[in-house]
LUMRO-451536 format. One line per field, with one value per residue (C-alpha): z negated, x, y negated. Coordinates in nm, 4 decimals. Layout:
z	[Z, ...];
x	[X, ...];
y	[Y, ...];
END
This chain:
z	[-0.2704, -0.0479, 0.0719, 0.4252, 0.6267, 0.9824, 1.2653, 1.6203, 1.8989, 1.7188, 1.9855, 1.7605, 1.8043, 1.4494, 1.4233, 1.2530, 0.9772, 0.9113, 0.8841, 0.6527, 0.4010, 0.4121, 0.3178, 0.0453, -0.1119, -0.1771, -0.2598, -0.6028, -0.4067, -0.2302, -0.3871, -0.2619, 0.1373, 0.3951, 0.7622, 1.0385, 1.4085, 1.6743, 2.0372, 2.2322, 2.0743, 1.7308, 1.4182, 1.1512, 0.8238, 0.5352, 0.1865, 0.0501, -0.3246, -0.2254, -0.3646, -0.1121, 0.1500, -0.0018, 0.2488, 0.5785, 0.5169, 0.6357, 0.8073, 1.0492, 1.1808, 1.5430, 1.7202, 1.9635, 2.2670, 2.0981, 2.1914, 1.8472, 1.5391, 1.1867, 0.8489, 0.5703, 0.1981, 0.0037, -0.0108, 0.1916, -0.0377, 0.1951, 0.4392, 0.4244, 0.4937, 0.7961, 0.9394, 1.0727, 1.3097, 1.4354, 1.4809, 1.6616, 1.9125, 1.9950, 1.7973, 1.6881, 1.3050, 1.2391, 0.8476, 0.5788, 0.5047, 0.5121, 0.7324, 1.0094, 0.9735, 1.0140, 1.3470, 1.4979, 1.3868, 1.5693, 1.8780, 1.8395, 1.7093, 1.8005, 1.5247, 1.3613, 1.2231, 0.9132, 0.8389, 0.7789, 0.4959, 0.1367, -0.0467, -0.1014, 0.1815, 0.3900, 0.7183, 1.0304, 1.3289, 1.6440, 1.9898, 2.1941, 2.5513, 2.4981, 2.3092, 2.0181, 1.6353, 1.4283, 1.0347, 0.8018, 0.4246, 0.2200, 0.1324, -0.2163, -0.1824, -0.4134, -0.1722, -0.0763, 0.2813, 0.3313, 0.6663, 0.8689, 1.2014, 1.3978, 1.7172, 1.8692, 1.5779, 1.3672, 1.0107, 0.7393, 0.4367, 0.1089, -0.0908, 0.0034, -0.1136, 0.1773, 0.4240, 0.2624, 0.3548, 0.7455, 0.8805, 1.0440, 0.7261, 0.4416, 0.1097, 0.0599, -0.1542, -0.0278, -0.2563, -0.1371, -0.3669, -0.6807, -0.8090, -0.7829, -0.9438, -1.2291, -1.3070, -1.2277, -1.2188, -0.8735, -0.5255, -0.3936, -0.0283, 0.2360, 0.1769, -0.0899, -0.2818, -0.0211, 0.2849, 0.6009, 0.4187, 0.3901, 0.2585, 0.4516, 0.2717, 0.1506, 0.3955, 0.6793, 0.9918, 1.2288, 1.5987, 1.7457, 2.1084, 2.2689, 2.6103, 2.7987, 2.5240, 2.2043, 2.0228, 1.6555, 1.5828, 1.2789, 1.1861, 0.8571, 0.8717, 0.5378, 0.3241, -0.0658, -0.0849, -0.1254, -0.0899, -0.3926, -0.6682, -0.6026, -0.8696, -0.7238, -0.9694, -1.3596, -1.6027, -1.6449, -1.2669, -1.2476, -1.5565, -1.4096, -1.0606, -1.2005, -1.4330, -1.1093, -0.9002, -1.1648, -1.1774, -0.8032, -0.7558, -1.0292, -0.9097, -0.5567, -0.7314, -0.8617, -0.5373, -0.5683, -0.5294, -0.8193, -1.1977, -1.2974, -1.5972, -1.7446, -1.8839, -2.2008, -2.3862, -2.6047, -2.4452, -2.2614, -1.9180, -1.9864, -2.2360, -2.0106, -1.7090, -1.9308, -2.0830, -1.7211, -1.6234, -1.9081, -1.8008, -1.4300, -1.4622, -1.5858, -1.7631, -2.0217, -1.9531, -2.0393, -2.1238, -2.2036, -2.4137, -2.4940, -2.7972, -2.9785, -3.3218, -3.4486, -3.5323, -3.5219, -3.1294, -3.0601, -2.9413, -3.0252, -3.2935, -3.0814, -2.8069, -3.0502, -3.1646, -2.8355, -2.7384, -3.0565, -2.9975, -2.6200, -2.6651, -2.4518, -2.4779, -2.5767, -2.5604, -2.6635, -2.6208, -2.8666, -2.7262, -2.8914, -2.8309, -2.7317, -2.4696, -2.3566, -2.2620, -2.1603, -1.9014, -1.7846, -1.4965, -1.3298, -1.3320, -1.1842, -0.9146, -0.8741, -0.8666, -0.6116, -0.7446, -1.1252, -1.3445, -1.4496, -1.7400, -2.0289, -1.9883, -1.6965, -1.8719, -2.1199, -1.8454, -1.6877, -2.0259, -2.0319, -1.6479, -1.7405, -2.0046, -1.7718, -1.4982, -1.7220, -1.6878, -1.3891, -1.0795, -1.0317, -1.3234, -1.3219, -1.4676, -1.5775, -1.3808, -1.2241, -1.4430, -1.6261, -1.2761, -1.1434, -1.4247, -1.6426, -1.9024, -1.9919, -2.2493, -2.0455, -1.8002, -2.1246, -2.2454, -1.9007, -1.8919, -2.2479, -2.1504, -1.8516, -2.0637, -2.3835, -2.1051, -1.9871, -2.3397, -2.4191, -2.1334, -2.2491, -2.5901, -2.6898, -2.6530, -3.0024, -3.0829, -2.8067, -2.9575, -3.2813, -3.1288, -2.9522, -3.2393, -3.4549, -3.1794, -3.1683, -3.5367, -3.7782, -4.0961, -3.9896, -3.8635, -3.9984, -3.8306, -3.6886, -3.5408, -3.3838, -3.2399, -3.0951, -2.9548, -2.7529, -2.5678, -2.4685, -2.1871, -2.5009, -2.5242, -2.1648, -1.9620, -1.7198, -1.4079, -1.2853, -1.3139, -1.6511, -1.8404, -1.6680, -1.4691, -1.7335, -2.0233, -1.9235, -1.6118, -1.6321, -1.8254, -1.7036, -1.6152, -1.2996, -1.4456, -1.6432, -1.3094, -1.1706, -1.4616, -1.4576, -1.0714, -0.8924, -0.5552, -0.6600, -0.3996, -0.3061, -0.5990, -0.7341, -0.7546, -0.3585, -0.2900, -0.6038, -0.5079, -0.1459, -0.2832, -0.5342, -0.2420, -0.0424, -0.3171, -0.3230, -0.2557, -0.5583, -0.9044, -1.1399, -1.2809, -0.9387, -0.8248, -1.1056, -1.0334, -0.6512, -0.7463, -0.9726, -0.7273, -0.4574, -0.6760, -1.0343, -0.9340, -0.6335, -0.8666, -1.1012, -0.8636, -0.7464, -1.0820, -1.1408, -0.8078, -0.8500, -1.2016, -1.1615, -0.8345, -1.0093, -1.2033, -0.8852, -0.9787, -0.8139, -0.9976, -0.8671, -0.9698, -0.9676, -1.0385, -0.7238, -0.4912, -0.2086, -0.2614, -0.6179, -0.5518, -0.3124, -0.5719, -0.8558, -0.6088, -0.6119, -0.9875, -1.1609, -1.3967, -1.6920, -1.7004, -1.6389, -1.9427, -2.1818, -2.4718, -2.6040, -2.4399, -2.1203, -1.9107, -2.0217, -1.7828, -1.8182, -2.1805, -2.1771, -1.9085, -2.1289, -2.4584, -2.4335, -2.3605, -2.5839, -2.9800, -3.0268, -3.2384, -2.9050, -2.6777, -2.8582, -3.0410, -2.9971, -2.6734, -2.7441, -2.3614, -2.4258, -2.6126, -2.6518, -2.9704, -2.7342, -2.9264, -3.2279, -3.0438, -2.8660, -3.2154, -3.3515, -3.3591, -3.0889, -2.8174, -2.8403, -2.5199, -2.3163, -2.3886, -2.3211, -1.9503, -1.9427, -2.1058, -1.8974, -1.6355, -1.3459, -1.1124, -0.9650, -1.2705, -1.2550, -0.8665, -0.9106, -1.2393, -1.4373, -1.6989, -1.9634, -1.9379, -1.9482, -2.2609, -2.4315, -2.3759, -2.5075, -2.8133, -2.8909, -2.8867, -3.0565, -3.3751, -3.3676, -3.2890, -3.0020, -2.9056, -2.5343, -2.5099, -2.1794, -2.0341, -2.1648, -2.0080, -1.6893, -1.6573, -1.7770, -1.5151, -1.2453, -1.3579, -1.3592, -1.0167, -0.8549, -1.0006, -0.8711, -0.5187, -0.4220, -0.5879, -0.5543, -0.8747, -1.0192, -1.2617, -1.5317, -1.5464, -1.6741, -1.9917, -2.0635, -2.4512, -2.4670, -2.6060, -2.9401, -2.9984, -3.3036, -3.2297, -3.2220];
x	[-5.5984, -5.8233, -5.9363, -5.9180, -6.0536, -6.0852, -6.0712, -5.9667, -6.0767, -6.4336, -6.7016, -6.9843, -7.3050, -7.3267, -6.9722, -7.0792, -7.2904, -6.9793, -6.7400, -6.9914, -6.9830, -6.6254, -6.5930, -6.8847, -6.6591, -6.3889, -6.6098, -6.4439, -6.1344, -6.2859, -6.6332, -6.5948, -6.6615, -6.6322, -6.6065, -6.5699, -6.4459, -6.5387, -6.4655, -6.4977, -6.1832, -6.1245, -6.3462, -6.1652, -6.3002, -6.2141, -6.3232, -6.1820, -6.0627, -5.9976, -5.6520, -5.5397, -5.6811, -6.0469, -6.2518, -6.0741, -5.8904, -6.1983, -6.0764, -6.0527, -5.8567, -5.7674, -5.4837, -5.5326, -5.6512, -5.8308, -5.5828, -5.4550, -5.6869, -5.5839, -5.7031, -5.4597, -5.4230, -5.1517, -4.9453, -4.6613, -4.5075, -4.2801, -4.5572, -4.4959, -4.1323, -4.1974, -4.4552, -4.2645, -4.0501, -4.3625, -4.5401, -4.2333, -4.2488, -4.5849, -4.8214, -5.1252, -5.2668, -5.6085, -5.5912, -5.3467, -5.3581, -5.0546, -5.2820, -5.2362, -4.8397, -4.8508, -5.0475, -4.8000, -4.5066, -4.6204, -4.6925, -4.3476, -4.0884, -4.3112, -4.3336, -4.0037, -4.1713, -4.2334, -3.8440, -3.8996, -4.1763, -4.1260, -4.4363, -4.6477, -4.8602, -5.0300, -5.1950, -5.3314, -5.2901, -5.4949, -5.3338, -5.6522, -5.4903, -5.2064, -5.4508, -5.2115, -5.2449, -4.9538, -4.9852, -4.7683, -4.6693, -4.4344, -4.0734, -4.1333, -4.5181, -4.6678, -4.9908, -5.1244, -5.2192, -5.3731, -5.4619, -5.6037, -5.4885, -5.6066, -5.4149, -5.7261, -5.9017, -5.7072, -5.8450, -5.7152, -5.7964, -5.6664, -5.8177, -5.9133, -6.2432, -6.3151, -6.1859, -6.3974, -6.6953, -6.6349, -6.8104, -6.5254, -6.3326, -6.3989, -6.2376, -6.0370, -5.7440, -5.3730, -5.3183, -4.9306, -4.9254, -5.0437, -4.7267, -4.5350, -4.8831, -4.8661, -4.5273, -4.4860, -4.8404, -4.7893, -4.6739, -4.3653, -4.3918, -4.6309, -4.9030, -5.1900, -5.3541, -5.6343, -5.5645, -5.5122, -5.4911, -5.1345, -4.9976, -4.7809, -4.4712, -4.2936, -4.0907, -4.2548, -4.4587, -4.7011, -4.7695, -5.0789, -5.0963, -5.4699, -5.3372, -5.4623, -5.2839, -5.3060, -4.9542, -4.8796, -4.5175, -4.3629, -4.0597, -3.8868, -3.7996, -3.6364, -3.4460, -3.3370, -2.9587, -2.7417, -2.3930, -2.1612, -2.1909, -2.0050, -1.7603, -1.6039, -1.7825, -1.7332, -2.0128, -2.0993, -2.1557, -2.3661, -2.5938, -2.6336, -2.7462, -2.9930, -3.1481, -3.1718, -3.3194, -3.5680, -3.6606, -3.7121, -3.9319, -4.1407, -4.1807, -4.2693, -4.5501, -4.7231, -4.8695, -5.2447, -5.5435, -5.7303, -5.6113, -5.3368, -5.2159, -4.9987, -5.0117, -4.8079, -4.6896, -4.4632, -4.1480, -3.8516, -3.9665, -4.3381, -4.2180, -3.9352, -4.1626, -4.4439, -4.1726, -4.0736, -4.4399, -4.4642, -4.1934, -4.2934, -4.6554, -4.8286, -5.1451, -5.2062, -5.0492, -5.2858, -5.1619, -5.3619, -5.2651, -5.4168, -5.3621, -5.5212, -5.7210, -5.4191, -5.1637, -4.8761, -4.9265, -5.0221, -4.7816, -5.0348, -4.8286, -4.5258, -4.7356, -4.8878, -4.5646, -4.4094, -4.7301, -4.7019, -4.3609, -4.3659, -4.7109, -4.9478, -5.3352, -5.3339, -5.6241, -5.6414, -5.8571, -5.8370, -5.9240, -6.0582, -6.0984, -6.4678, -6.4370, -6.1053, -6.2540, -6.5869, -6.4197, -6.1724, -6.3827, -6.4747, -6.1049, -6.0043, -6.2390, -6.0728, -5.7210, -5.8103, -5.5957, -5.5780, -5.4567, -5.0927, -5.0321, -5.2930, -5.1634, -5.3705, -5.6601, -5.5524, -5.4254, -5.7798, -5.9118, -5.6541, -5.7586, -6.1070, -6.0337, -5.8259, -6.0638, -6.3114, -6.0683, -5.8356, -5.8209, -5.4441, -5.1947, -4.8081, -4.6864, -4.3189, -4.3343, -4.0117, -3.7172, -3.6617, -3.5882, -3.3694, -3.1655, -3.1706, -3.4416, -3.5366, -3.3428, -3.3289, -3.0735, -2.8353, -2.9220, -2.8279, -2.5046, -2.4265, -2.5001, -2.2709, -1.9884, -2.0563, -2.0757, -1.7434, -1.5903, -1.7690, -1.6128, -1.2537, -1.3319, -1.2032, -1.3960, -1.4575, -1.5851, -1.8486, -1.9491, -1.9961, -2.2188, -2.4207, -2.5000, -2.5988, -2.8408, -3.0119, -3.0783, -2.8019, -2.8280, -2.5336, -2.7818, -3.0885, -3.4285, -3.4462, -3.1091, -3.1713, -3.4850, -3.2928, -2.9915, -3.2627, -3.3335, -2.9506, -2.7446, -2.6961, -3.0522, -3.2062, -2.9327, -2.7083, -2.9096, -3.0861, -3.4275, -3.3681, -3.1761, -3.3228, -3.6654, -3.8118, -3.6976, -3.8406, -4.0800, -4.2320, -4.5762, -4.5210, -4.1788, -4.1417, -4.1403, -4.4668, -4.6354, -4.5084, -4.6798, -5.0045, -5.0633, -5.2415, -5.0297, -4.7494, -4.6332, -4.3157, -4.0716, -4.2308, -3.8697, -3.8320, -3.9399, -3.7623, -3.4441, -3.4510, -3.4354, -3.1696, -2.9445, -3.0158, -2.8342, -2.5158, -2.2866, -2.3799, -2.2534, -2.4683, -2.6615, -2.7461, -2.8495, -3.1004, -3.2143, -3.2506, -3.4357, -3.6922, -3.7539, -3.8317, -4.0619, -4.1687, -4.1680, -4.4222, -4.6687, -4.6339, -4.7286, -5.0352, -5.1266, -5.0826, -5.2675, -5.5757, -5.6548, -5.6314, -5.8232, -6.0911, -6.1754, -6.0987, -5.7920, -5.4629, -5.1482, -4.8237, -4.4828, -4.1840, -3.9191, -3.9831, -3.9321, -3.7021, -3.4288, -3.4152, -3.3901, -3.1129, -2.9436, -2.9945, -2.8449, -2.5324, -2.5015, -2.2490, -2.3488, -2.1665, -2.4184, -2.7084, -2.6265, -2.3779, -2.3265, -2.6993, -2.8292, -3.0349, -3.0963, -2.7876, -2.7994, -3.1731, -3.0987, -2.8151, -2.9525, -3.2523, -3.0840, -3.1707, -3.5218, -3.6291, -3.5265, -3.2867, -3.5337, -3.7706, -3.4906, -3.3234, -3.5977, -3.6456, -3.8641, -4.2001, -4.2938, -4.6544, -4.7409, -5.1083, -5.2405, -5.3566, -5.2225, -5.4183, -5.7300, -5.7018, -5.6984, -6.0014, -6.3225, -6.4729, -6.2335, -6.4375, -6.6153, -6.3096, -6.1577, -6.5028, -6.4412, -6.1006, -6.2088, -6.5266, -6.3129, -6.5061, -6.4149, -6.0654, -5.8474, -6.0675, -6.0061, -5.6477, -5.4981, -5.4558, -5.7308, -5.5669, -5.2420, -5.4788, -5.6609, -5.3259, -5.1784, -5.4946, -5.5217, -5.1677, -5.2354, -5.5447, -5.4244, -5.1025, -4.8680, -4.7521, -4.7616, -4.9276, -5.0665, -4.9308, -5.0269, -5.3703, -5.4085, -5.2691, -5.5036, -5.8084, -5.7424, -5.6983, -6.0344, -6.2090, -6.0583, -6.1930, -6.5143, -6.5670, -6.4175, -6.4280, -6.7754, -6.9109, -7.0297, -7.0721, -6.8148, -7.0531, -7.2327, -6.9151, -6.7790, -6.9902, -7.0268, -6.9619, -6.6082, -6.7137, -6.9743, -6.8785, -6.7993, -7.0917];
y	[-3.8249, -3.6358, -3.3130, -3.1834, -2.8882, -2.7983, -2.5401, -2.5237, -2.2752, -2.1903, -2.1955, -2.1277, -2.3106, -2.4430, -2.6040, -2.9194, -2.7432, -2.5104, -2.7881, -2.9484, -2.6573, -2.6458, -3.0165, -2.9496, -2.6918, -2.9489, -3.2484, -3.2948, -3.3816, -3.6720, -3.7849, -4.1606, -4.0994, -3.8432, -3.8050, -3.5735, -3.5564, -3.2895, -3.2328, -2.9303, -2.7734, -2.9275, -2.9962, -3.2154, -3.2949, -3.5561, -3.5911, -3.9465, -4.0499, -4.4192, -4.5329, -4.7796, -4.9758, -4.9014, -5.0754, -4.9751, -4.6370, -4.4109, -4.0963, -3.9073, -4.1880, -4.2451, -4.4464, -4.7276, -4.4988, -4.2394, -3.9632, -3.8803, -3.7948, -3.7071, -3.5983, -3.6552, -3.5851, -3.7903, -4.0946, -4.2198, -4.4656, -4.6370, -4.6877, -5.0885, -5.0588, -4.8292, -5.0662, -5.3805, -5.1649, -4.9944, -5.3309, -5.4335, -5.1532, -5.2527, -5.0701, -5.2810, -5.1799, -5.2175, -5.1211, -5.1454, -4.7695, -4.5344, -4.3001, -4.5372, -4.5468, -4.1798, -4.2137, -4.4796, -4.2964, -3.9848, -4.1967, -4.3623, -4.0801, -3.7330, -3.4618, -3.5447, -3.8633, -3.6727, -3.7009, -4.0665, -4.0389, -4.0674, -3.9359, -3.6394, -3.5417, -3.2263, -3.3535, -3.2061, -3.4578, -3.3160, -3.4490, -3.4337, -3.4873, -3.2179, -2.9927, -2.9246, -2.9317, -3.0383, -2.9579, -3.0601, -3.0244, -3.2532, -3.1384, -3.0186, -2.8684, -3.1482, -3.1463, -2.8171, -2.7121, -2.3236, -2.2039, -1.8820, -1.7670, -1.4438, -1.5096, -1.7019, -1.8963, -2.1254, -2.2786, -2.5032, -2.6688, -2.8285, -2.5468, -2.1693, -2.1773, -2.3993, -2.1741, -1.9289, -2.1215, -2.0662, -1.7516, -1.6032, -1.5818, -1.3283, -1.2845, -0.9668, -0.8639, -0.8600, -0.5580, -0.5556, -0.8464, -0.7288, -0.6178, -0.9631, -1.1298, -0.9224, -0.9706, -1.3351, -1.4748, -1.6460, -1.5400, -1.7163, -1.6863, -1.8034, -1.5031, -1.5426, -1.2889, -1.3544, -1.1173, -1.3391, -1.6662, -1.8162, -2.1507, -2.3929, -2.3858, -2.7008, -2.8741, -2.7043, -2.7892, -2.5585, -2.6352, -2.4741, -2.5064, -2.4337, -2.3205, -2.0151, -1.8118, -1.9809, -2.0085, -2.1018, -2.2101, -2.2786, -2.5187, -2.6431, -2.9836, -3.0162, -2.7937, -2.8171, -2.8792, -2.6040, -2.7653, -2.7840, -3.0525, -3.3775, -3.4630, -3.7723, -4.0179, -4.0455, -3.9790, -4.3295, -4.3612, -4.0694, -4.1536, -4.5303, -4.3943, -4.1515, -4.4504, -4.6718, -4.3851, -4.3197, -4.6654, -4.7028, -4.3848, -4.5025, -4.8429, -4.6678, -4.4846, -4.7648, -4.8341, -4.8472, -5.0689, -4.8895, -4.8283, -4.6085, -4.4047, -4.1978, -3.8206, -3.8492, -3.5386, -3.7239, -3.5194, -3.7114, -3.7447, -3.8360, -4.0925, -4.2273, -4.2856, -4.4390, -4.6898, -4.7771, -4.8177, -5.0456, -5.2822, -5.2815, -5.3513, -5.6671, -5.5375, -5.2736, -4.9020, -4.6141, -4.2894, -3.9629, -3.6869, -3.3091, -3.1047, -2.8348, -2.8075, -2.5698, -2.8451, -2.6255, -2.5763, -2.9541, -3.2442, -3.4944, -3.6589, -3.6987, -3.8496, -4.0684, -4.1942, -4.2821, -4.4697, -4.6976, -4.7591, -4.8556, -5.0188, -4.8435, -4.8118, -4.4466, -4.1990, -3.8341, -3.4986, -3.2065, -2.8566, -2.5677, -2.1961, -2.2190, -2.5178, -2.3417, -2.0019, -2.1476, -2.3758, -2.0717, -1.9235, -2.2490, -2.3451, -2.0046, -2.1249, -2.4769, -2.2985, -2.0369, -1.7974, -1.6496, -1.9093, -1.8372, -2.0429, -2.1443, -2.5096, -2.5136, -2.5230, -2.8073, -3.0038, -3.0031, -3.1444, -3.4378, -3.4961, -3.5246, -3.7690, -3.9738, -3.9728, -4.1579, -4.4599, -4.4508, -4.2939, -4.2314, -4.0652, -4.0217, -3.7181, -3.6030, -3.2951, -3.1651, -3.2839, -2.9450, -2.7610, -3.0543, -3.1148, -2.7940, -2.8448, -2.5067, -2.2913, -1.9823, -2.1434, -2.1815, -1.8295, -1.6519, -1.8519, -1.7328, -1.3929, -1.3858, -1.5057, -1.2448, -0.9589, -1.0742, -1.0594, -0.7324, -0.5513, -0.6605, -0.5435, -0.2162, 0.0924, 0.1549, -0.1819, -0.1519, 0.1729, 0.0132, -0.2699, -0.0407, 0.1804, -0.1556, -0.2079, 0.1310, 0.1227, 0.1631, -0.0429, -0.2729, -0.5185, -0.7130, -0.6270, -1.0045, -1.0023, -0.6679, -0.7937, -1.0976, -0.8923, -0.6686, -0.9861, -0.9950, -0.8020, -0.5432, -0.4753, -0.5030, -0.4636, -0.6661, -0.6626, -0.9939, -0.8306, -0.7300, -0.9805, -1.2958, -1.2218, -0.9851, -1.1886, -1.5332, -1.4938, -1.1606, -1.0986, -0.7156, -0.5883, -0.4082, -0.0555, -0.1483, -0.2659, 0.0710, 0.2613, 0.0635, -0.0151, 0.2814, 0.3580, 0.1639, -0.1027, -0.3071, -0.4329, -0.7652, -0.9034, -0.9254, -1.2881, -1.4029, -1.1952, -1.3648, -1.6995, -1.5950, -1.4825, -1.7958, -1.9786, -1.7520, -2.0393, -2.2403, -2.2349, -2.0088, -2.2743, -2.4239, -2.0943, -2.0762, -2.4376, -2.3537, -2.0392, -2.2182, -2.4959, -2.2335, -2.0452, -2.1499, -2.5191, -2.4825, -2.2976, -2.5620, -2.8436, -2.6198, -2.6357, -3.0111, -3.0855, -2.8698, -2.9306, -3.3128, -3.2994, -3.0961, -3.4347, -3.6370, -3.8135, -3.8091, -3.7261, -3.8518, -3.7080, -3.9922, -3.7240, -3.5278, -3.7955, -3.6006, -3.8412, -3.7725, -3.3859, -3.4576, -3.6548, -3.3786, -3.1390, -3.3560, -3.4098, -3.1883, -2.8998, -3.0697, -3.3508, -3.1370, -2.8751, -2.9741, -2.7367, -2.6607, -2.9685, -2.9460, -3.2417, -3.4309, -3.6849, -3.7925, -3.8309, -4.0332, -4.2691, -4.3339, -4.4046, -4.7960, -4.7128, -4.4618, -4.3586, -4.0847, -3.8939, -3.8971, -3.8099, -3.5137, -3.3807, -2.9843, -2.8953, -2.7524, -2.6658, -2.7216, -2.4115, -2.2574, -2.0881, -1.8132, -1.5306, -1.6590, -1.6863, -1.3392, -1.1953, -1.3555, -1.1799, -1.4163, -1.2548, -0.9413, -1.0288, -1.1047, -0.7474, -0.6066, -0.7564, -0.5643, -0.2509, -0.1620, 0.0354, -0.2192, -0.4677, -0.5403, -0.3843, -0.0829, -0.0345, -0.0669, -0.0255, 0.2860, 0.2813, 0.4866, 0.2594, -0.0474, 0.0687, 0.1789, -0.1593, -0.3507, -0.1093, -0.1945, -0.5624, -0.5630, -0.3585, -0.5930, -0.3197, -0.5011, -0.8637, -0.8329, -1.1814, -1.2856, -0.9506, -0.9950, -1.3368, -1.2243, -0.9173, -1.1369, -1.3943, -1.1152, -0.9511, -1.2998, -1.3973, -1.0712, -1.1281, -1.4871, -1.4501, -1.0953, -0.9945, -1.3496, -1.4153, -1.7468, -1.8774, -1.9721, -1.6730, -1.4775, -1.6497, -1.9446, -1.9517, -1.5508, -1.6209, -1.7976, -1.5068, -1.2735, -0.9112, -0.6770];
END
């Protein structure tokens, strides 16, 4: 795991110093080694976290004749399988590293060599003779790649903060994306909240041709499958195939010359991977978990139980309110954009714990989006059925149901609240019933009322992916859209929070061949009745106890609402209520203060909205105003109200 940065077509006189500043900004991604390559056109920089081939894997790396140079972040897990064919074709290896396999593959097969790789990767390869820069990101977006292009000058980096160290690039807000951020907490397209800075999308590559008229071209080399599920196998065959594939992809991700560990939540996915690791490695398996002092929000007991049953060397960290908020500004700096989920902060703390003993961890990310692990999938499908039945009901019955929801004494208050989250209470359209119910902190109408000057619909990007999946089943369509949007953000969080502590995280369930397999699995093996991830659980029944496999999913909750209602949260509200900063410039102050007032009085639970706004305000102060993160909240969150 590493950090990369560089630029092309910059004729400045201090190119090496500029590249050095960019690399220093991402030193945490690679504290073990660094290197640069400079010629009259290109500047490539690399920070290395040594995982494989510790002694000879230095980058930037070149090929036999010095015509190709590469900086690369990630792991090609099948590189040893590709090597014999390349050697047979006449390529001479100088190292054992997967980096060299990328170089020789490019020499042999050209840019399409990327289709041969299994792994997680982002790289920039400079063809000095042809004056072309080839930039690639892995199929699922596990590794990040950001870039800036103004038609002449091109820069790239693993993290946005490195781009901002180049004097040609200024931090500015992309105002048109505020509505989508406020609603979803992330941007599901190539643009970012930084004006002019884009992310290379998963499964894509770029080619910059540095001729008389520089030209940047983009290509998609892999797409999420959108074909109908394959129903030619019986259930037992599907389940056995999943188990075989899971064991294979875990085995591949044990490739390392340094110690490995596992993030263990006590849920199905991390428990299964930890149990398979235990069978595959000869030494002890180290597992790491994070929880809270508030026990009702902590999964530590479940993780501890799993660790005891499968026999791992287990380690825990407990996070409290003070350290949580004290760390927040620095972690926003690490993520480059406002933090979407409070669990990012917890992920940082367990990563820091793991970094004391290992350099690589495996995680259970991805199973929910592949095999329907979230309750929202079942809820939406149920609502579709209820809607069909409701439309067929007599008009008088429909009127009585509507009257009950609107406040008659026929229903209890608790049942009425639940029904308000169904199509009867919030509407039948996708935005109201699905997106606002399960994704949105602020609904589209709330954003419209709060955001000065309005803006495009926050649902545009999600809608685009939803329409792309129109040929799939209803469940397949939801999974496809989540893999295109929600999952990409989860992977960014996983990468940035682990790399903040200089460790590599690997996601076995997101091997692209596993993803292609999941697309073929029939819906009945993903969601059966009320049981999500049915195929996963059935495949693991001989590996894990039923009380672990079938316990209710917690989803890693955070006691954020409780913390935000305590006196110590007063300084946080002070940041939001002052009428200054980014919120003061773009949000209607009366609407904002009314929302905060309702939340603080207990009249309304606006925890998710307060969190979203707090992160946006802090992000603006750090990146747009240039304030040091530690100066913003350190030790202030624990202070009593004045």
